[in-house]
N, C-alpha and C positions, 0 to 999 in steps of 0.2 A: 547827694543825700535825697532819699525818697520823699516825695511830697504828696503822693496819692494816698487815699484811705487804705489802711492795712487790710489785707485779705489772707486768711488762714485756710489754705487748701491742702493741708497735710492729711494723712490717714488717721490722725488722732495725736493730740487733741484737735478739736474742730471748732468752727465758728459757733458761738452760743446765741440762741434765739433771744431777742430783746426782752420777752416776757420772763425768760429764765434769768436773765441778768437782774431784773427787778427783784425776783425772788431771792437771789443770792445776796442782794443788798439789804434785805430786811433785818431788823434787829434780832439778835439771838434770843431764843427761848430755851428753856430747860427740856431735856429729853424725857424726864419723868413727870410730865404734866398732861392733863386731859387734852389740851390743845394739840400737843404733838402726838398723843396716842391716836387721835382721830386721823391725823395725816398718815401715820404709819400704817394703820389698818387699811386706809383707802389705797395706799401705794402697794401694799402686799397683795391686795385683791386685784388691782388693775394691771400689775406687772405681768400676771399670768397670760394676759392677752398677747403681749409681745412675744413671750416664750412659747405661746400656743400650746399650753399645757394645763392639765388639771392638778398638777402637783404643786407643792409649796415652792416659792422662790425666796431665797435668802439674800440679805444685803449685808456685806462685810466691808468694813472700812479697811481697804487695801488697794493696791494696784491690781490690774488684771492678773499679774503673775502670782499674787497671793491667792486669787481665786483658783488658778491652775493647781497650786499646791493643795488647796482645800479639797479639790476633786480627788487628788491622789491619796492624801493621808486619811480620808474618811472611807475609802473603799479598799485599800490595799494593805497587805501585811508583808513584812520583809520575806523575800524569797518567792513572792508571787511572780508569775511569768506575765510579762507585758509586751505587747507589740506596739512599737512607736513608729509612726510614719513621719519621716524627716525629709522635708523638702525646702527648708530654709532656716533662718535663725531661730524662729520660735518653736519649730519642731525640735531643733537641737536642744533648746532650753528645756522643753518638757521631758525629753528623753533623759537628759542629764539629771533633772529633778527626780525622776522616777528611780534612777540608779542610785542617787544620793540617799533615798529612803529605803534602799535595800532590795528593790525589785530586780528580777532577772530580765533584762531588757533585750528584746529581739528587734533590731532596727531594719526598717525598709527604707533604704536611701533612694530618694527620688531626685532626678536631676533638677536643678533650680530652673524654674519657669515651666515645669510640667506638673500635672496632677497625678496622683497615685493611680495605678491600675487596680481596679477592684479584683481582678483575677490574681494579682500578686498577694493581696491580703487573704483572699479565699484559700490560696494554696498554702500559705504559711499557717493559717488556722487549722487546716486539715492535718498538717504535720504536728501541730501543737494544740490539740483540742482542750488541753488543761489551761489555756491562756485565761488569765483573770480579767485583763482589760486591753482594749485597743485604743490608742491615743491618736487623735488627728485634729489638725487645725481645719475649721470650716473654710477660712481664708488664711493662707500663709502671708502675713502682712509684708514680709520682706521681699516677696516675689509677686504679690498681687494675684496669686493662683487661688482659684476656688476648687476645693476637692469634692468628689461625688458623694456627699454625705448620705443622701437618700439611698443610693445603691449600696453603700457600705453598711448602712443600718439593716438592710434586708438580709445581708449575708451574716452579720454578727448575731441577729436575732435567732438564728438557728442553733446557737450555742447557749444553753440555759444558764451557764455559770460564767459567761464572758460578758463583760460590760463594755459599752461603747461610750467613751469619754471624749467630749468635743470642746476644743478651745474655739469659741465663737466670738471672741473679743472684737474682731474686725468684721463681724458678719451679722450677729443677732440684731435685728431692728433695721438692717440695711437691705436684706432680701429674704425671701421665704426660707425658714428653717424650723419647721414645726416639730418641736421636741417629741411629743407623744406619737404623732403619725409616722415619724421617721425612725422610731426605735432608739432614740438617744437616751442614755442612762445617766449621764452627768454632763452638764453644760455650763459654761461660764461666759459672761459678758463683762464689758468694762464701761464705766460711766462716761469716759472721754471720747467715745466713738459715736455710734448712732443715737445714743441717748443724750447727746448734746450738752454734756456737763463737764466740769473740770475733772481731772483725774482724782481718784480717791475712793470710789466704790467699786467693788466687784459684786456681780449679781450671779447667783448660781442656783441650780435646781437638780434634784436627783429623782430618778424613776423609782417605781415600787420595786423593780428588780434590783436596783442599786441598794435600796434600804434593807434587802435581805443580808447584805454583807457589811453594812455600816456599823452595826452594834459590835461585831467581832473583829473589825479591822485592827491590826496591831501596830501600824505605823505610828510613831510618836505624834501626838496632836494635843494642843492645848488651846491656843487662841482660835485655831481653825476647826475645833471640834464642833461639827454641825449639830450634834445632838443637843448641845447647850442652847444653840440658837433656835432650834425647833421648839424646845420647851418654852423658851422666853417668848417667842413669837406667838405661841398658843395662848400665852397670858397677856398678849397685847403690847409687848415691848421687845427691845433687843437685849441680848445678854450683857454685852458691854455697852459703854457709852455710845449713844447713837450719833451718827454723822448728821446732825440736825440740818445744817445748811444744804447739804447735797440731797438729802431725802426730801426736804421741803421743795427744792428745785425740781427733783424728779417727779414730784406730784404735778407740777406745772407741765413738764414734758409729756407725761402720760395723758394729761387732759388734752394737750395739743394733738397727740397721736389719736386719741379717741375721737376728737372732733373731725379729723380728716380721714381717719381709717387707715388700717395697715396697707391696704392695696395702693392707696394714693401715696403713702410714704415710700413704698417700694418702687412705685412708678417714677417718682421724682428722682430718686437716687439712680435708678437705671437710666433715666434720661440724661443725667449728668455724665454717667459712665460712657454711654453711647456717644455723646457729644465729644468727650475727651478723646475717645478712641478714633473717631472720624477725623477730627481736626488735628490730632497729633500726627496722624499719617500724612495729612495734607501739608503739615509743616516740615516733614522729612524724618520724623521718628518712625520706629516700627514697634509693634507690640512685643513685649517680653514674655508675658504669660500665654501659654497655649490654651489654657482654660481660664480666661480672665474673670476676676471677681467684679461685681457691681459696686463694691464698697471702695475700691482703690484700683487705679490703673498704673501699671509700670510700663514706661516707654523707653526703648533702647535709643540712646542718643546716636547721632551720626558718627561714624567711625573716627573722624578726625577731631572730635570734641570730647570734653570731659564733663560728665554729668554733675560732679561736685561743683565745678566752676559755674555751670549753668544755674544750679540751684542757688548758689551764693549771690551771683549777679542779679538774679530775679528778686531776691530778698533785699539786697542792699540798694539797688537802683529803682526797682519798681514796687517795693513794699508788698511783695507776694511771697508767702512761705509755702513751699512744697518740700518734699523730701528726696534725698538721693538714694543710692543703693548702699547695701551693707556687704561686708566681707567680699566674696568673689564677684558681686555685682557692683561694688563701689566704683564710681566713675563711669560705669557703663549704662546706668539707667537713672531716670528720675521717676518719682512716684507722686501721683496726684490723688488726693482723697475726694470722695464724693458724698460724705456724710456731713451732717450738721446743717446750720442755717446758711445756705449758699444761694445767692441771688444771681439772676441771669447776667446782670452787668459784670459780675465778677468773672463769669465764664468767658465772656467776650474779651474782657481785659486780659485774662490769662493768655488767650490765643494771640492777641496783639503783642503783648509783652514778651511772650516766648519767641515770637518771630523776630522782634528787635534784639532779643538776647542772642539768638543764633547768629544774627547779622553782626552783632558786636564782636563775636569771636571769629567770624569769617564773612567779610563784606560781600564776597562773591557767592556765598551760599544761597542768598535770597535777596531779591530787590525790594525796595520800599513799596513799589507798586504791587508786588505779589503779596506782601504783608497786608496791605490795604484791601486787596481783593478777598483774601482769606477771611479777614475780619468782617467784611460785609457779608460774606457767605455764612459766617458763623451767626451773625445777627438774624439773617433770614431763616436759617435752620431752626433756631430757637423759637421764632415766631410761628413757623409752620409745624413745629412739634411741641405743643404745649404740654 
C-alpha cells in the first residue's frame, strides 16, 4: 500500500493549484447574478491572452470531445470535403466524428510516433482545392507528438475557402500556439489540461474566416450552436446554465497566468518535458515521438517489460499516476504529463520510483547504486536549470 503523497503526472487531468482548490470549494452562487456576471466578463476577456487572439473565446460545459464536435458542426455541412490528419487515437476520433456528420473525409494516415509531413497536406490540398476544412491535433495525446501547426497554417491560408481546425486540448496553454498569427480558424482546448481545472469545460474560438461559413453550416447543431453562445456572451451571460464552479476557478487560473506571464508558463512546462526526456533516457527508456510535445512525453519501455504493468506498479506502490499506451502502443509506452501544478520534488520522486519499478520487474536491469546516482543527478539538474 502506497504511503507517499499522491502525485498526478498524467497528460490530463492534472494536479490542481492550491489557490484553484480553494476556489472550487467556495459556496455556490447563481449564474444569473451581478457577482457571476463580473467574473464571466473578466474571464472572457482574459482568456484571449492564452489563445493569443483578438477573437471571442467561448466556454461550453462539455469534455474536450464536445468542443471538437462544436468546431465541426458550426463550420461544416453534409457532403463537405474534409482532410483529417490521423496519427493516433484522437485523430481517429475526429475523423470518425466528421464522417458521422456527413463529411466526405480524406484521411492522411501518419505512422504512430511521427508528425505529419506538411508536403503531404499540401499535395492533397492541391488535388482537392474544394476542401472545406483540414483537421489536425496540435498534440496527439496518445503518441505525445507535436504536429507542425505553424507550417500547416501557412499552407492552408492560401486557400480562401478552406478552414484550419485544430484540436489543441493537450497543447493550448502548454506551449506557443498563437491562433491569429498562425492562421488557425477554429481551435479547442480542455479545462483539465494546461488550464489546471477538473474536466468539464471546453474552450473554443473561431476566426473571422470561419465566421463566413458558420451562419450557413448545415450540420445538425443545437446545444453546440455557437451562434446562441455568441449572442448570450454579448449580453454578458452564457446561453445555457453556466458552469459556475469551473468558470470561477478559471478566473483564478487566468490571474495566476497573468501574474507569471505566458513565457514563464511555457518555460516551466518545457523544463519538465526536457527533464523527463533526459532522465527517461538515463533510466533505459527511449523516446517514442519523433517530434515530441512539451505537454506530454511518451517513453518506449525496455523490450522485455510491459508499460501497463509499469504504470500500475508505479500507482499502487509509489502513489504516482502516469498513463500507459493505447491501441497499438498499449504495453509499449508510458506517458508522463507536464502540465498542471507540478513541483520539483515530484519530478525527482518520479525518477527514483521509476528506477525502483524497473528494478522490481528485472533486478538485473538496474542496481540500487545506479538509481541513487541518477536521482542525485536529477536533483542537480533541476537546481542548475531553474
